[in-house]
DOTI-855947 format. One record per residue: residue in one letter; chain; x, y, z negated of N, C-alpha, C in turn. Coordinates in steps of 0.1 Angstrom, whole numbers, plus 2048, in hexadecimal, padded with zeros to 3 digits. Each point is the difference from the previous one (the first is absolute). Layout:
N
ATOM   resn   chain   n.x   n.y   n.z   ca.x   ca.y   ca.z   c.x   c.y   c.z
ATOM      a       A     X     Y     Z      X      Y      Z     X     Y     Z
...
% end
This chain:
71
ATOM   resn   chain   n.x   n.y   n.z   ca.x   ca.y   ca.z   c.x   c.y   c.z
ATOM      m       A   808   7F4   800    7F8    80C    800   809   80C   800
ATOM      a       A   7FC   80A   808    808    80C    802   7FE   80A   7F4
ATOM      e       A   80B   806   7FB    7FF    809    7F5   7FB   80E   805
ATOM      t       A   7F6   805   7F9    7FB    80D    803   80A   80B   7FC
ATOM      v       A   803   809   809    809    80B    7FD   7F8   80D   802
ATOM      t       A   801   808   7F5    7F9    80D    800   807   80A   809
ATOM      p       A   7FA   805   80A    807    80A    809   802   80D   7F8
ATOM      d       A   80A   807   804    803    80E    7FA   7F7   80A   806
ATOM      v       A   7FD   80B   7F9    7F9    80B    806   808   806   80B
ATOM      g       A   7F9   802   80B    807    805    80C   803   7F5   80A
ATOM      e       A   7FF   7F4   7FC    803    7F4    809   7F4   7FE   809
ATOM      l       A   804   7FC   80D    7F6    7FD    80A   7FD   7F1   7FF
ATOM      v       A   7F3   7FC   7FE    7FC    7F2    7FE   7F5   7FC   809
ATOM      y       A   7FE   7F3   802    7F5    7FB    807   7F6   7FA   7F7
ATOM      d       A   7F4   804   801    7F5    7FB    7F8   7FA   7F4   807
ATOM      t       A   803   7F4   7FB    7FC    7F3    807   7F1   7FE   7FF
ATOM      k       A   7F9   805   7F6    7F2    7FE    7FF   7F8   809   80A
ATOM      r       A   805   80C   802    7F9    80A    809   807   802   80D
ATOM      d       A   80B   7F9   803    807    801    80D   803   80F   803
ATOM      r       A   806   807   7F6    804    80E    801   80E   802   7FB
ATOM      v       A   806   80A   806    80D    804    7FB   7FE   80D   7F8
ATOM      g       A   807   802   7F5    7FF    80C    7F8   80C   803   7F8
ATOM      e       A   801   80C   7FB    80A    804    7F7   7FB   800   7F2
ATOM      v       A   808   7FA   7F7    7FC    7FF    7F2   802   80F   7FA
ATOM      v       A   7F5   805   7FB    800    80E    7FA   7FF   800   7F1
ATOM      d       A   7FB   7F5   7FA    7FF    800    7F1   7FB   7F3   7FC
ATOM      y       A   800   7FE   7F3    7FA    7F4    7FA   7F6   804   7F5
ATOM      q       A   7F4   7FA   800    7F6    802    7F6   7FA   7F3   7FC
ATOM      a       A   7FF   7FD   7F4    7F9    7F4    7FA   805   7F4   808
ATOM      g       A   80D   7FF   802    805    7F4    806   7FE   7FF   80F
ATOM      r       A   7FB   80A   806    7FD    7FF    80F   809   80B   807
ATOM      a       A   805   7FD   80C    807    80A    807   7F7   809   808
ATOM      l       A   802   80D   800    7F9    809    808   808   802   80D
ATOM      l       A   7FA   7FE   80B    806    801    80D   7FA   80A   809
ATOM      r       A   808   806   808    7FB    80A    80A   806   7FC   80D
ATOM      p       A   7F8   802   80B    806    7FE    80D   80D   808   802
ATOM      a       A   809   7FB   808    80D    806    802   7FF   80E   805
ATOM      g       A   7F6   803   808    7FF    80E    806   7F6   808   7F7
ATOM      g       A   7FC   7FB   7F5    7F7    808    7F8   7F2   7FA   802
ATOM      g       A   7F7   804   7F7    7F2    7FB    801   7FB   7FC   7F2
ATOM      i       A   7F5   7F8   801    7F9    7FC    7F3   807   7F5   7FA
ATOM      e       A   802   801   7F3    807    7F6    7F8   7F7   7F4   7FE
ATOM      w       A   807   7F4   7FD    7F8    7F5    7FC   809   7F8   7F6
ATOM      a       A   7FA   7F7   7F8    807    7F9    7F6   801   7F1   803
ATOM      a       A   80B   7FA   7FC    803    7F2    802   808   7FB   7F4
ATOM      t       A   7FE   7F3   7FE    808    7FA    7F5   80E   7FC   806
ATOM      p       A   80A   800   7F8    80E    7FD    805   801   7F3   807
ATOM      d       A   7F8   7F6   7FC    801    7F3    807   7FA   800   80E
ATOM      e       A   7F9   80B   804    7FB    801    80D   809   808   80A
ATOM      l       A   80C   804   7FA    809    808    808   80D   7F8   802
ATOM      r       A   807   804   80C    80D    7FC    803   807   80B   806
ATOM      p       A   80D   801   800    808    80B    807   7FC   800   80F
ATOM      a       A   7FE   80B   805    7FD    802    80E   80D   7FC   808
ATOM      d       A   7FE   7F8   80B    80B    7FC    808   800   80A   80C
ATOM      a       A   809   7FE   80A    802    809    80B   7F3   801   808
ATOM      n       A   7F9   7F4   802    7F4    800    808   7F5   808   7F9
ATOM      d       A   7FF   7FF   7F3    7F6    807    7F8   802   80F   801
ATOM      r       A   80D   804   7FF    804    80E    801   7FC   806   80D
ATOM      l       A   803   7F8   80B    7FD    805    80D   7F1   801   802
ATOM      r       A   7F8   7F6   7FC    7F2    801    801   7FA   80C   7F8
ATOM      a       A   805   803   7F4    7FC    80C    7F9   803   80D   807
ATOM      r       A   80C   800   806    804    80C    808   7F7   802   80C
ATOM      v       A   7FD   7F5   807    7F7    801    80C   7F2   805   7FC
ATOM      n       A   7FB   7FA   7F5    7F3    804    7FB   7FF   80F   7FC
ATOM      e       A   80B   804   7FA    801    80E    7FC   800   809   80D
ATOM      m       A   808   7FD   80A    801    808    80C   7F2   800   807
ATOM      n       A   7FA   7F4   801    7F2    7FF    806   7F6   809   7F9
ATOM      a       A   801   801   7F3    7F6    808    7F8   802   80F   803
ATOM      t       A   80C   804   803    803    80E    802   7FE   805   80E
ATOM      r       A   7FE   7F6   80A    7FF    803    80E   7F3   806   803
ATOM      l       A   7F6   7FF   7F8    7F2    804    803   801   80F   801
% end
């Protein structure tokens, strides 16, 4: 069984439950508060739902951010 590692504030992570990439902005009541990399509405996730964002996750987040600002 993999050990759960708590990401640091400011770290980009992949939320496996919600299929989203976000930046850890804070912790409250044992849950990580995440925000999309380009800004936006925060959401909460438990640390066991998160893993460090890999290169593909980072690229996908950047493309999503660029698409959102093209309108």
